[in-house]
N, C-alpha and C positions, 0 to 999 in steps of 0.2 A: 120608584119615581125619583128623578134627579132634581135636586134643589138648584134653581138657576142662580141663586145668590152665593152658593158655596163655591170655593175655588176648585179648579181642576185638580185631580190627584197628583199630577206631576208639576204643579205650579209652585213657585217659591213661597207663595202664601200658605200653601198646605203644609204645615209643620206637624210633626209628631211630637207630642210632649211626653216626656218620661214622668212617671209619678214622683212626687217629692219624697226624697229619702229622709225619714225622720230619725233623729239621733236617739239611740237607745240609752245614752248616758244622761239620764234625768238626774237633776240635783235632788238628793234626799233632803227632806225637811226644808223646802224653799222658804216658807214663812219665817222660820227661825233665822235663816241666812239673811233674808231681807231686813229683819229687825236688827240684827248685829251690824249689818252694813250701814243702815241708816243712823244708828246711834254713834258710830265711830267715823262717819264720813268726813268730818271736819279735818281729821288728822291722817286718816288711813284710806287708801284705795283698796277695797276688798273684792277679790275675784274668786271664781270657782273654775278649776281646770281639771276635768274628770280624768284625763290621761296621766296625771301626776300621782306619785305615791302619797303625797300630802296635798290633796286637791284644794283645800281652803288656804288662800294666800292673802296676806295683807302687806301693802307697801306704804311706808310712811311718806307723806306728801312733801315734807321739808328735809328730812334726813335720809341718808342711804341705808335704810333698815328695811329688811323684808322678813316676815315671819310666816311660816307655813305649818299647817296642822292637818291631820286626817279627820279631825272632829271639829265642827263649828262651835260647839260649846266650849271646848278647850281654847280655841282661838279667841272667843269672846272674853273668857277669863283672863287670858294674857293681855289683851288690849285694855281691858278695864284696870288691871293691875298697873300697867304702864301709865295709864292716864292718872290714876290715883297717886302714884309715886312721883310723877312729874320730875324725874331725876335726870333730864337731859343736860348734858354739859353745854353751857352757854358759850358762844364764841366771842365773848367780850370781857373786858376787865372793868370792874367797878372803879369809878374815879371819884375821889372826894371833891365836893364842890369848892372847898377852900383852895385846893390846888388849881382849879380851873380859872378862878378869878384873879390870880396873881399876875 
């Protein structure tokens, strides 16, 4: 029996939908990655690129620095070490206040 509300087989409304192709490149240990990304999100943009040899990548939001690793724990350790050291070169010169008021 034919459904009268269904479009005709040759109608432009009758589309054939292909099944959605799911990616087989699932991120291993996503909860750990999400934790690392949330802890360092103020300074770093952290992404996962499964096609790369080092898929975990962090890009500093203010400086032109990118760090990549094949292990999210190693990336977390590097970002934590950089945050603790806070040894970025500042692009300014300290000025003595006495010199400013002359």
